Backbone and ligand atoms as CSV (ligand in chain L), in Angstrom:
chain,resi,resn,atom,element,x,y,z
A,1,MET,N,N,8.594,20.935,13.177
A,1,MET,CA,C,7.918,19.760,12.611
A,1,MET,C,C,8.249,19.612,11.125
A,2,ARG,N,N,8.222,20.784,10.434
A,2,ARG,CA,C,8.459,20.723,8.994
A,2,ARG,C,C,9.862,20.206,8.677
A,3,LYS,N,N,10.793,20.487,9.638
A,3,LYS,CA,C,12.170,20.042,9.426
A,3,LYS,C,C,12.318,18.552,9.729
A,4,ILE,N,N,11.529,18.077,10.666
A,4,ILE,CA,C,11.658,16.677,11.102
A,4,ILE,C,C,11.052,15.720,10.066
A,5,LEU,N,N,9.965,16.183,9.448
A,5,LEU,CA,C,9.228,15.288,8.532
A,5,LEU,C,C,10.083,14.613,7.464
A,6,PRO,N,N,10.929,15.389,6.760
A,6,PRO,CA,C,11.754,14.705,5.739
A,6,PRO,C,C,12.639,13.623,6.329
A,7,PHE,N,N,13.115,13.861,7.543
A,7,PHE,CA,C,13.972,12.851,8.184
A,7,PHE,C,C,13.164,11.600,8.516
A,8,LEU,N,N,11.948,11.858,8.997
A,8,LEU,CA,C,11.065,10.732,9.314
A,8,LEU,C,C,10.807,9.900,8.063
A,9,ALA,N,N,10.507,10.604,6.969
A,9,ALA,CA,C,10.219,9.927,5.703
A,9,ALA,C,C,11.428,9.104,5.269
A,10,LEU,N,N,12.606,9.684,5.463
A,10,LEU,CA,C,13.834,8.994,5.096
A,10,LEU,C,C,14.027,7.750,5.959
A,11,ALA,N,N,13.758,7.898,7.251
A,11,ALA,CA,C,13.924,6.772,8.181
A,11,ALA,C,C,12.975,5.635,7.808
A,12,VAL,N,N,11.740,5.991,7.466
A,12,VAL,CA,C,10.751,4.973,7.093
A,12,VAL,C,C,11.196,4.266,5.804
A,13,ALA,N,N,11.652,5.068,4.841
A,13,ALA,CA,C,12.091,4.500,3.565
A,13,ALA,C,C,13.283,3.572,3.777
A,14,PHE,N,N,14.192,3.985,4.659
A,14,PHE,CA,C,15.388,3.198,4.932
A,14,PHE,C,C,15.010,1.859,5.566
A,15,THR,N,N,14.078,1.927,6.528
A,15,THR,CA,C,13.642,0.700,7.199
A,15,THR,C,C,12.969,-0.235,6.203
A,16,ALA,N,N,12.138,0.340,5.333
A,16,ALA,CA,C,11.430,-0.475,4.337
A,16,ALA,C,C,12.426,-1.135,3.389
A,17,TYR,N,N,13.499,-0.407,3.100
A,17,TYR,CA,C,14.502,-0.924,2.171
A,17,TYR,C,C,15.329,-2.043,2.809
A,18,CYS,N,N,15.759,-1.807,4.057
A,18,CYS,CA,C,16.657,-2.761,4.719
A,18,CYS,C,C,15.900,-3.902,5.379
A,19,GLY,N,N,14.709,-3.615,5.878
A,19,GLY,CA,C,13.979,-4.598,6.667
A,19,GLY,C,C,13.884,-5.961,6.017
A,20,PRO,N,N,13.243,-6.042,4.859
A,20,PRO,CA,C,13.054,-7.362,4.255
A,20,PRO,C,C,14.370,-8.064,3.931
A,21,LYS,N,N,15.375,-7.269,3.554
A,21,LYS,CA,C,16.665,-7.880,3.214
A,21,LYS,C,C,17.269,-8.562,4.420
A,22,LEU,N,N,17.237,-7.862,5.573
A,22,LEU,CA,C,17.831,-8.435,6.773
A,22,LEU,C,C,17.054,-9.661,7.226
A,23,SER,N,N,15.719,-9.560,7.195
A,23,SER,CA,C,14.935,-10.647,7.772
A,23,SER,C,C,14.761,-11.805,6.795
A,24,SER,N,N,15.205,-11.656,5.531
A,24,SER,CA,C,15.026,-12.773,4.606
A,24,SER,C,C,16.142,-13.820,4.766
A,25,GLN,N,N,17.091,-13.574,5.659
A,25,GLN,CA,C,18.077,-14.587,6.022
A,25,GLN,C,C,17.455,-15.467,7.098
A,26,VAL,N,N,17.578,-16.763,6.961
A,26,VAL,CA,C,17.112,-17.673,8.002
A,26,VAL,C,C,18.249,-17.845,9.008
A,27,ALA,N,N,17.979,-17.516,10.260
A,27,ALA,CA,C,19.033,-17.545,11.279
A,27,ALA,C,C,19.410,-18.981,11.649
A,28,TYR,N,N,20.645,-19.171,12.113
A,28,TYR,CA,C,21.047,-20.471,12.651
A,28,TYR,C,C,20.174,-20.757,13.877
A,29,PRO,N,N,19.605,-21.960,13.973
A,29,PRO,CA,C,18.642,-22.239,15.052
A,29,PRO,C,C,19.317,-22.562,16.393
A,30,GLU,N,N,19.874,-21.548,17.025
A,30,GLU,CA,C,20.582,-21.757,18.299
A,30,GLU,C,C,19.693,-22.515,19.285
A,31,GLY,N,N,20.242,-23.495,19.947
A,31,GLY,CA,C,19.530,-24.203,21.009
A,31,GLY,C,C,18.549,-25.262,20.554
A,32,TYR,N,N,18.536,-25.598,19.251
A,32,TYR,CA,C,17.501,-26.512,18.745
A,32,TYR,C,C,17.574,-27.907,19.368
A,33,ARG,N,N,18.728,-28.290,19.905
A,33,ARG,CA,C,18.851,-29.631,20.504
A,33,ARG,C,C,17.976,-29.773,21.749
A,34,ALA,N,N,17.505,-28.646,22.295
A,34,ALA,CA,C,16.614,-28.707,23.459
A,34,ALA,C,C,15.143,-28.573,23.033
A,35,TRP,N,N,14.869,-28.529,21.727
A,35,TRP,CA,C,13.480,-28.428,21.253
A,35,TRP,C,C,12.828,-29.815,21.240
A,36,THR,N,N,11.583,-29.870,20.774
A,36,THR,CA,C,10.876,-31.147,20.692
A,36,THR,C,C,11.413,-31.975,19.526
A,37,HIS,N,N,11.829,-33.190,19.834
A,37,HIS,CA,C,12.255,-34.112,18.788
A,37,HIS,C,C,11.002,-34.686,18.131
A,38,VAL,N,N,10.862,-34.509,16.820
A,38,VAL,CA,C,9.649,-34.934,16.106
A,38,VAL,C,C,9.757,-36.385,15.675
A,39,LYS,N,N,10.867,-36.729,15.022
A,39,LYS,CA,C,11.066,-38.099,14.570
A,39,LYS,C,C,12.490,-38.261,14.036
A,40,SER,N,N,12.877,-39.506,13.793
A,40,SER,CA,C,14.140,-39.801,13.118
A,40,SER,C,C,13.865,-40.774,11.982
A,41,LEU,N,N,14.732,-40.747,10.999
A,41,LEU,CA,C,14.566,-41.613,9.829
A,41,LEU,C,C,15.950,-41.863,9.241
A,42,GLU,N,N,16.201,-43.085,8.792
A,42,GLU,CA,C,17.477,-43.338,8.117
A,42,GLU,C,C,17.235,-43.537,6.631
A,43,LEU,N,N,17.940,-42.768,5.827
A,43,LEU,CA,C,17.837,-42.908,4.378
A,43,LEU,C,C,19.069,-43.683,3.896
A,44,LYS,N,N,18.825,-44.848,3.291
A,44,LYS,CA,C,19.920,-45.778,2.987
A,44,LYS,C,C,20.393,-45.712,1.533
A,45,ALA,N,N,21.447,-46.458,1.277
A,45,ALA,CA,C,22.151,-46.373,-0.002
A,45,ALA,C,C,21.272,-46.641,-1.226
A,46,LYS,N,N,20.207,-47.434,-1.059
A,46,LYS,CA,C,19.363,-47.739,-2.224
A,46,LYS,C,C,18.411,-46.592,-2.568
A,47,HIS,N,N,18.317,-45.589,-1.713
A,47,HIS,CA,C,17.400,-44.477,-1.971
A,47,HIS,C,C,17.977,-43.574,-3.066
A,48,PRO,N,N,17.146,-43.124,-4.014
A,48,PRO,CA,C,17.655,-42.278,-5.109
A,48,PRO,C,C,18.303,-40.973,-4.637
A,49,LEU,N,N,17.934,-40.494,-3.455
A,49,LEU,CA,C,18.509,-39.231,-2.975
A,49,LEU,C,C,19.648,-39.444,-1.980
A,50,PHE,N,N,20.199,-40.677,-1.983
A,50,PHE,CA,C,21.224,-41.008,-0.976
A,50,PHE,C,C,22.404,-40.046,-0.985
A,51,LYS,N,N,22.813,-39.621,-2.165
A,51,LYS,CA,C,24.008,-38.776,-2.256
A,51,LYS,C,C,23.852,-37.508,-1.398
A,52,ASP,N,N,22.739,-36.840,-1.551
A,52,ASP,CA,C,22.530,-35.589,-0.818
A,52,ASP,C,C,21.906,-35.801,0.558
A,53,PHE,N,N,20.993,-36.777,0.664
A,53,PHE,CA,C,20.203,-36.892,1.888
A,53,PHE,C,C,20.449,-38.195,2.646
A,54,GLY,N,N,21.445,-38.983,2.217
A,54,GLY,CA,C,21.714,-40.246,2.901
A,54,GLY,C,C,22.203,-40.031,4.322
A,55,GLY,N,N,21.759,-40.908,5.232
A,55,GLY,CA,C,22.186,-40.813,6.627
A,55,GLY,C,C,20.999,-40.770,7.563
A,56,LEU,N,N,21.263,-40.333,8.795
A,56,LEU,CA,C,20.201,-40.265,9.807
A,56,LEU,C,C,19.598,-38.867,9.841
A,57,HIS,N,N,18.276,-38.800,9.712
A,57,HIS,CA,C,17.575,-37.517,9.796
A,57,HIS,C,C,16.959,-37.406,11.191
A,58,HIS,N,N,17.286,-36.373,11.904
A,58,HIS,CA,C,16.590,-36.084,13.158
A,58,HIS,C,C,15.830,-34.779,12.944
A,59,ILE,N,N,14.523,-34.811,13.168
A,59,ILE,CA,C,13.704,-33.608,12.951
A,59,ILE,C,C,13.301,-33.001,14.305
A,60,TYR,N,N,13.423,-31.686,14.409
A,60,TYR,CA,C,13.024,-30.955,15.615
A,60,TYR,C,C,12.063,-29.828,15.241
A,61,VAL,N,N,11.205,-29.450,16.221
A,61,VAL,CA,C,10.328,-28.281,16.029
A,61,VAL,C,C,10.421,-27.404,17.281
A,62,ASN,N,N,10.340,-26.082,17.101
A,62,ASN,CA,C,10.362,-25.205,18.276
A,62,ASN,C,C,8.949,-25.095,18.872
A,63,ASN,N,N,8.842,-24.431,20.009
A,63,ASN,CA,C,7.550,-24.343,20.708
A,63,ASN,C,C,6.495,-23.629,19.890
A,64,THR,N,N,6.903,-22.628,19.108
A,64,THR,CA,C,5.946,-21.858,18.310
A,64,THR,C,C,5.248,-22.753,17.294
A,65,GLY,N,N,5.965,-23.747,16.769
A,65,GLY,CA,C,5.380,-24.599,15.741
A,65,GLY,C,C,4.726,-25.871,16.268
A,66,LEU,N,N,4.987,-26.213,17.523
A,66,LEU,CA,C,4.571,-27.517,18.050
A,66,LEU,C,C,3.057,-27.745,18.011
A,67,GLU,N,N,2.279,-26.731,18.430
A,67,GLU,CA,C,0.822,-26.899,18.485
A,67,GLU,C,C,0.224,-27.198,17.112
A,68,THR,N,N,0.742,-26.499,16.086
A,68,THR,CA,C,0.224,-26.710,14.733
A,68,THR,C,C,0.634,-28.082,14.213
A,69,LEU,N,N,1.824,-28.537,14.574
A,69,LEU,CA,C,2.240,-29.882,14.173
A,69,LEU,C,C,1.273,-30.915,14.754
A,70,LYS,N,N,0.806,-30.672,15.985
A,70,LYS,CA,C,-0.115,-31.611,16.639
A,70,LYS,C,C,-1.522,-31.526,16.050
A,71,LYS,N,N,-1.992,-30.289,15.816
A,71,LYS,CA,C,-3.409,-30.085,15.469
A,71,LYS,C,C,-3.661,-29.860,13.990
A,72,GLY,N,N,-2.639,-29.484,13.249
A,72,GLY,CA,C,-2.825,-29.131,11.841
A,72,GLY,C,C,-3.155,-27.664,11.679
A,73,GLY,N,N,-3.246,-27.211,10.438
A,73,GLY,CA,C,-3.529,-25.803,10.151
A,73,GLY,C,C,-2.300,-25.094,9.641
A,74,THR,N,N,-2.354,-23.760,9.686
A,74,THR,CA,C,-1.263,-22.942,9.160
A,74,THR,C,C,-0.318,-22.557,10.287
A,75,TYR,N,N,0.955,-22.777,10.080
A,75,TYR,CA,C,1.945,-22.476,11.116
A,75,TYR,C,C,2.055,-20.975,11.342
A,76,PRO,N,N,2.151,-20.539,12.617
A,76,PRO,CA,C,2.324,-19.113,12.900
A,76,PRO,C,C,3.741,-18.651,12.558
A,77,ASP,N,N,3.891,-17.359,12.270
A,77,ASP,CA,C,5.223,-16.795,12.036
A,77,ASP,C,C,6.108,-17.104,13.242
A,78,GLY,N,N,7.354,-17.430,12.968
A,78,GLY,CA,C,8.297,-17.761,14.047
A,78,GLY,C,C,8.434,-19.257,14.261
A,79,SER,N,N,7.575,-20.065,13.600
A,79,SER,CA,C,7.728,-21.520,13.692
A,79,SER,C,C,9.026,-21.929,13.007
A,80,VAL,N,N,9.750,-22.865,13.611
A,80,VAL,CA,C,10.998,-23.334,13.010
A,80,VAL,C,C,11.070,-24.858,13.087
A,81,PHE,N,N,11.438,-25.475,11.970
A,81,PHE,CA,C,11.756,-26.895,11.929
A,81,PHE,C,C,13.240,-27.044,11.614
A,82,VAL,N,N,13.856,-28.048,12.227
A,82,VAL,CA,C,15.259,-28.347,11.953
A,82,VAL,C,C,15.366,-29.781,11.457
A,83,PHE,N,N,16.181,-29.958,10.476
A,83,PHE,CA,C,16.447,-31.255,9.853
A,83,PHE,C,C,17.934,-31.506,10.067
A,84,ASP,N,N,18.262,-32.315,11.071
A,84,ASP,CA,C,19.656,-32.532,11.457
A,84,ASP,C,C,20.128,-33.809,10.774
A,85,LEU,N,N,20.948,-33.667,9.760
A,85,LEU,CA,C,21.351,-34.827,8.947
A,85,LEU,C,C,22.754,-35.297,9.323
A,86,MET,N,N,22.804,-36.498,9.903
A,86,MET,CA,C,24.073,-37.063,10.367
A,86,MET,C,C,24.498,-38.205,9.450
A,87,ASP,N,N,25.786,-38.259,9.158
A,87,ASP,CA,C,26.334,-39.430,8.483
A,87,ASP,C,C,26.249,-40.615,9.440
A,88,VAL,N,N,26.337,-41.844,8.899
A,88,VAL,CA,C,26.265,-43.010,9.780
A,88,VAL,C,C,27.446,-43.950,9.583
A,89,LYS,N,N,27.741,-44.657,10.651
A,89,LYS,CA,C,28.697,-45.776,10.606
A,89,LYS,C,C,27.860,-47.013,10.868
A,90,SER,N,N,27.814,-47.915,9.876
A,90,SER,CA,C,26.964,-49.101,10.037
A,90,SER,C,C,27.749,-50.377,9.845
A,91,ASP,N,N,27.355,-51.411,10.571
A,91,ASP,CA,C,27.782,-52.772,10.248
A,91,ASP,C,C,26.565,-53.664,10.440
A,92,ASP,N,N,26.745,-54.963,10.406
A,92,ASP,CA,C,25.597,-55.865,10.515
A,92,ASP,C,C,24.893,-55.742,11.860
A,93,ALA,N,N,25.627,-55.275,12.851
A,93,ALA,CA,C,25.076,-55.280,14.200
A,93,ALA,C,C,24.422,-53.959,14.598
A,94,ALA,N,N,24.938,-52.841,14.117
A,94,ALA,CA,C,24.433,-51.556,14.611
A,94,ALA,C,C,24.662,-50.424,13.617
A,95,THR,N,N,23.867,-49.393,13.778
A,95,THR,CA,C,24.059,-48.156,13.027
A,95,THR,C,C,24.298,-47.047,14.045
A,96,ALA,N,N,25.423,-46.346,13.903
A,96,ALA,CA,C,25.727,-45.265,14.847
A,96,ALA,C,C,25.865,-43.943,14.093
A,97,GLU,N,N,25.670,-42.855,14.802
A,97,GLU,CA,C,25.849,-41.533,14.197
A,97,GLU,C,C,27.323,-41.253,13.942
A,98,ALA,N,N,27.602,-40.577,12.846
A,98,ALA,CA,C,28.959,-40.082,12.583
A,98,ALA,C,C,28.879,-38.550,12.497
A,99,ASN,N,N,29.636,-37.954,11.588
A,99,ASN,CA,C,29.653,-36.483,11.508
A,99,ASN,C,C,28.353,-35.900,10.993
A,100,ARG,N,N,28.091,-34.659,11.372
A,100,ARG,CA,C,26.928,-33.948,10.834
A,100,ARG,C,C,27.222,-33.578,9.380
A,101,LYS,N,N,26.284,-33.907,8.468
A,101,LYS,CA,C,26.459,-33.527,7.060
A,101,LYS,C,C,25.929,-32.122,6.823
A,102,VAL,N,N,24.704,-31.916,7.277
A,102,VAL,CA,C,24.080,-30.605,7.059
A,102,VAL,C,C,22.982,-30.379,8.091
A,103,LEU,N,N,22.755,-29.128,8.422
A,103,LEU,CA,C,21.655,-28.765,9.313
A,103,LEU,C,C,20.650,-27.970,8.468
A,104,GLY,N,N,19.519,-28.599,8.156
A,104,GLY,CA,C,18.485,-27.932,7.355
A,104,GLY,C,C,17.514,-27.192,8.255
A,105,VAL,N,N,17.059,-26.034,7.805
A,105,VAL,CA,C,16.148,-25.223,8.614
A,105,VAL,C,C,14.996,-24.697,7.766
A,106,MET,N,N,13.803,-24.723,8.334
A,106,MET,CA,C,12.637,-24.043,7.745
A,106,MET,C,C,12.129,-23.053,8.761
A,107,TYR,N,N,11.992,-21.797,8.347
A,107,TYR,CA,C,11.583,-20.721,9.257
A,107,TYR,C,C,10.367,-20.023,8.664
A,108,LYS,N,N,9.274,-19.949,9.433
A,108,LYS,CA,C,8.025,-19.399,8.892
A,108,LYS,C,C,7.953,-17.894,9.074
A,109,ASN,N,N,7.773,-17.200,7.955
A,109,ASN,CA,C,7.396,-15.788,7.979
A,109,ASN,C,C,6.579,-15.555,6.713
A,110,ALA,N,N,5.259,-15.531,6.892
A,110,ALA,CA,C,4.327,-15.553,5.762
A,110,ALA,C,C,4.579,-14.417,4.770
A,111,ASN,N,N,4.938,-13.230,5.264
A,111,ASN,CA,C,5.158,-12.101,4.355
A,111,ASN,C,C,6.488,-12.198,3.642
A,112,THR,N,N,7.547,-12.365,4.416
A,112,THR,CA,C,8.892,-12.364,3.831
A,112,THR,C,C,9.069,-13.471,2.801
A,113,PHE,N,N,8.491,-14.641,3.090
A,113,PHE,CA,C,8.720,-15.803,2.217
A,113,PHE,C,C,7.451,-16.218,1.485
A,114,SER,N,N,6.649,-15.226,1.093
A,114,SER,CA,C,5.354,-15.541,0.466
A,114,SER,C,C,5.522,-16.339,-0.835
A,115,ALA,N,N,6.677,-16.201,-1.492
A,115,ALA,CA,C,6.887,-16.910,-2.766
A,115,ALA,C,C,7.132,-18.401,-2.558
A,116,THR,N,N,7.494,-18.800,-1.337
A,116,THR,CA,C,7.781,-20.219,-1.072
A,116,THR,C,C,6.925,-20.713,0.102
A,117,GLY,N,N,5.621,-20.463,-0.008
A,117,GLY,CA,C,4.664,-20.988,0.958
A,117,GLY,C,C,4.768,-20.369,2.346
A,118,GLY,N,N,5.499,-19.251,2.468
A,118,GLY,CA,C,5.644,-18.613,3.774
A,118,GLY,C,C,6.846,-19.139,4.566
A,119,TRP,N,N,7.588,-20.062,3.962
A,119,TRP,CA,C,8.748,-20.650,4.647
A,119,TRP,C,C,10.050,-20.194,3.999
A,120,GLY,N,N,11.017,-19.806,4.854
A,120,GLY,CA,C,12.378,-19.562,4.403
A,120,GLY,C,C,13.174,-20.831,4.659
A,121,PHE,N,N,14.046,-21.185,3.722
A,121,PHE,CA,C,14.837,-22.420,3.837
A,121,PHE,C,C,16.320,-22.070,3.946
A,122,GLU,N,N,17.045,-22.863,4.725
A,122,GLU,CA,C,18.499,-22.701,4.783
A,122,GLU,C,C,19.141,-24.032,5.153
A,123,GLY,N,N,20.349,-24.212,4.701
A,123,GLY,CA,C,21.131,-25.376,5.093
A,123,GLY,C,C,22.487,-24.888,5.569
A,124,PHE,N,N,22.928,-25.352,6.739
A,124,PHE,CA,C,24.253,-24.997,7.243
A,124,PHE,C,C,25.144,-26.234,7.121
A,125,LYS,N,N,26.288,-26.038,6.486
A,125,LYS,CA,C,27.162,-27.172,6.160
A,125,LYS,C,C,27.843,-27.728,7.406
A,126,GLY,N,N,27.692,-29.027,7.631
A,126,GLY,CA,C,28.347,-29.670,8.773
A,126,GLY,C,C,28.035,-28.949,10.074
A,127,ASP,N,N,29.091,-28.687,10.850
A,127,ASP,CA,C,28.914,-27.975,12.123
A,127,ASP,C,C,29.165,-26.478,11.939
A,128,SER,N,N,29.283,-26.040,10.698
A,128,SER,CA,C,29.645,-24.641,10.453
A,128,SER,C,C,28.413,-23.750,10.364
A,129,ARG,N,N,28.660,-22.490,10.136
A,129,ARG,CA,C,27.564,-21.534,9.891
A,129,ARG,C,C,27.545,-21.163,8.407
A,130,ASP,N,N,28.221,-21.963,7.565
A,130,ASP,CA,C,28.275,-21.690,6.122
A,130,ASP,C,C,26.940,-22.024,5.479
A,131,ARG,N,N,26.386,-21.062,4.758
A,131,ARG,CA,C,25.053,-21.222,4.178
A,131,ARG,C,C,25.101,-21.940,2.830
A,132,ILE,N,N,24.232,-22.927,2.682
A,132,ILE,CA,C,24.182,-23.688,1.437
A,132,ILE,C,C,23.094,-23.132,0.515
A,133,VAL,N,N,21.948,-22.793,1.088
A,133,VAL,CA,C,20.807,-22.332,0.283
A,133,VAL,C,C,21.011,-20.878,-0.135
A,134,ALA,N,N,21.436,-20.056,0.821
A,134,ALA,CA,C,21.805,-18.659,0.576
A,134,ALA,C,C,20.825,-17.927,-0.345
A,135,GLY,N,N,19.560,-17.994,-0.003
A,135,GLY,CA,C,18.555,-17.218,-0.736
A,135,GLY,C,C,17.810,-17.992,-1.813
A,136,LYS,N,N,18.318,-19.177,-2.190
A,136,LYS,CA,C,17.639,-19.945,-3.248
A,136,LYS,C,C,16.582,-20.875,-2.625
A,137,HIS,N,N,15.596,-20.243,-1.999
A,137,HIS,CA,C,14.574,-20.994,-1.259
A,137,HIS,C,C,13.793,-21.946,-2.155
A,138,GLU,N,N,13.646,-21.586,-3.436
A,138,GLU,CA,C,12.828,-22.399,-4.358
A,138,GLU,C,C,13.402,-23.800,-4.528
A,139,ALA,N,N,14.737,-23.933,-4.443
A,139,ALA,CA,C,15.363,-25.245,-4.633
A,139,ALA,C,C,14.834,-26.243,-3.612
A,140,CYS,N,N,14.630,-25.793,-2.408
A,140,CYS,CA,C,14.096,-26.660,-1.354
A,140,CYS,C,C,12.583,-26.755,-1.470
A,141,PHE,N,N,11.966,-25.624,-1.730
A,141,PHE,CA,C,10.505,-25.580,-1.755
A,141,PHE,C,C,9.925,-26.464,-2.850
A,142,GLY,N,N,10.655,-26.606,-3.952
A,142,GLY,CA,C,10.198,-27.427,-5.065
A,142,GLY,C,C,9.678,-28.774,-4.600
A,143,CYS,N,N,10.359,-29.352,-3.640
A,143,CYS,CA,C,9.973,-30.657,-3.120
A,143,CYS,C,C,8.896,-30.522,-2.032
A,144,HIS,N,N,9.067,-29.570,-1.140
A,144,HIS,CA,C,8.104,-29.387,-0.039
A,144,HIS,C,C,6.733,-28.925,-0.536
A,145,ALA,N,N,6.679,-28.372,-1.740
A,145,ALA,CA,C,5.416,-27.855,-2.285
A,145,ALA,C,C,4.335,-28.924,-2.354
A,146,SER,N,N,4.753,-30.197,-2.439
A,146,SER,CA,C,3.767,-31.282,-2.534
A,146,SER,C,C,2.954,-31.422,-1.241
A,147,GLU,N,N,3.438,-30.854,-0.135
A,147,GLU,CA,C,2.781,-31.030,1.175
A,147,GLU,C,C,1.895,-29.844,1.545
A,148,LYS,N,N,1.185,-29.312,0.555
A,148,LYS,CA,C,0.378,-28.110,0.785
A,148,LYS,C,C,-0.659,-28.311,1.899
A,149,SER,N,N,-1.229,-29.515,1.978
A,149,SER,CA,C,-2.301,-29.747,2.952
A,149,SER,C,C,-1.789,-29.705,4.396
A,150,SER,N,N,-0.462,-29.819,4.589
A,150,SER,CA,C,0.074,-29.689,5.954
A,150,SER,C,C,1.032,-28.498,6.023
A,151,ASP,N,N,0.666,-27.430,5.282
A,151,ASP,CA,C,1.460,-26.196,5.247
A,151,ASP,C,C,2.922,-26.476,4.892
A,152,PHE,N,N,3.137,-27.386,3.954
A,152,PHE,CA,C,4.453,-27.670,3.343
A,152,PHE,C,C,5.429,-28.382,4.281
A,153,VAL,N,N,4.879,-28.977,5.343
A,153,VAL,CA,C,5.696,-29.752,6.288
A,153,VAL,C,C,5.420,-31.237,6.060
A,154,PHE,N,N,6.457,-32.022,5.878
A,154,PHE,CA,C,6.305,-33.466,5.670
A,154,PHE,C,C,5.993,-34.205,6.969
A,155,SER,N,N,6.716,-33.863,8.031
A,155,SER,CA,C,6.658,-34.650,9.267
A,155,SER,C,C,5.290,-34.578,9.929
A,156,LYS,N,N,4.881,-35.722,10.497
A,156,LYS,CA,C,3.621,-35.794,11.245
A,156,LYS,C,C,3.959,-35.953,12.719
A,157,TYR,N,N,3.061,-35.537,13.582
A,157,TYR,CA,C,3.303,-35.663,15.006
A,157,TYR,C,C,3.076,-37.094,15.476
A,158,ARG,N,N,3.913,-37.548,16.375
A,158,ARG,CA,C,3.664,-38.817,17.061
A,158,ARG,C,C,3.961,-38.604,18.539
A,159,ASN,N,N,3.397,-39.440,19.410
A,159,ASN,CA,C,3.671,-39.336,20.845
A,159,ASN,C,C,5.061,-39.909,21.151
L,1,HEC,C1,C,13.652,-34.300,-2.723
L,1,HEC,C2,C,12.709,-33.662,-1.850
L,1,HEC,C3,C,13.199,-32.673,-0.823
L,1,HEC,C4,C,14.026,-31.585,-1.028
L,1,HEC,C5,C,14.663,-31.113,-2.317
L,1,HEC,C6,C,14.137,-30.944,0.270
L,1,HEC,N1,N,13.413,-31.611,1.223
L,1,HEC,FE1,FE,13.234,-31.118,3.170
L,1,HEC,N2,N,12.192,-32.826,3.514
L,1,HEC,C7,C,11.852,-33.766,2.571
L,1,HEC,C8,C,11.187,-34.892,3.212
L,1,HEC,C9,C,10.644,-36.132,2.507
L,1,HEC,C10,C,11.135,-34.594,4.592
L,1,HEC,C11,C,10.541,-35.482,5.680
L,1,HEC,C12,C,11.484,-35.897,6.748
L,1,HEC,C13,C,12.625,-36.810,6.375
L,1,HEC,O1,O,12.936,-37.067,5.211
L,1,HEC,O2,O,13.279,-37.310,7.313
L,1,HEC,C14,C,11.762,-33.269,4.744
L,1,HEC,C15,C,11.852,-32.587,5.926
L,1,HEC,C16,C,12.432,-31.348,6.094
L,1,HEC,C17,C,12.421,-30.582,7.312
L,1,HEC,C18,C,11.646,-30.919,8.593
L,1,HEC,C19,C,10.184,-30.437,8.436
L,1,HEC,C20,C,9.335,-31.336,7.551
L,1,HEC,O3,O,8.882,-30.868,6.480
L,1,HEC,O4,O,9.130,-32.500,7.908
L,1,HEC,C21,C,13.190,-29.471,7.100
L,1,HEC,C22,C,13.522,-28.373,8.100
L,1,HEC,C23,C,13.650,-29.531,5.734
L,1,HEC,N3,N,13.159,-30.670,5.132
L,1,HEC,C24,C,14.469,-28.573,5.148
L,1,HEC,C25,C,14.862,-28.613,3.811
L,1,HEC,C26,C,15.822,-27.688,3.220
L,1,HEC,C27,C,16.514,-26.555,3.953
L,1,HEC,C28,C,15.952,-28.048,1.916
L,1,HEC,C29,C,16.853,-27.433,0.853
L,1,HEC,C30,C,18.262,-27.406,1.156
L,1,HEC,C31,C,15.074,-29.197,1.689
L,1,HEC,N4,N,14.431,-29.506,2.860
L,1,HEC,C32,C,14.923,-29.813,0.471
L,1,HEC,C33,C,12.066,-33.664,1.223
L,1,HEC,C34,C,12.847,-32.698,0.595
């Protein structure tokens, strides 16, 4: 036992050291196209944020977050929202989707992301797995912070 204890202590220390680092990455939301579609919105050229956020926004939520979106309150750990931002092709008659600009993600883990309301933020460029936020969660949270009464989520539920 006396020989095992130092190893145990080392294992615990190692896990404590690596754990938060590994889990502070927001994973790519595999399968999100089969989640609940929350809403869509088109942000047009006259909007001040058109450069970064112009296009069609499709918002999705996973099953873990759906109940809280409907009822309100604090989202449970594991809740995920996706912000699928598509470029558009428009003329006088129609607006159609073009290429994906960015896939935005919010992932709830109250402990890991306590500095940004319990949410980890990430953006994946186009259809790639290239990370845009890469740990700078505050850049996104700065804006979402205004939505404290709905646990930092802008979108409201609709039928
Ligand atoms: C300028 C303010 C602003 C910034 C900065 C911002 N967001 Fe948002 N975000 C919004 C608004 C407004 C919505 C509501 C939905 C919409 O616009 O279609 C939203 C919605 C979302 C949603 C869907 C959940 C919800 O709150 O409705 C996700 C996911 C998201 N944003 C991720 C991000 C990520 C990732 C970043 C950083 C790369 C980011 N946001 C930066 C304003 C912002």
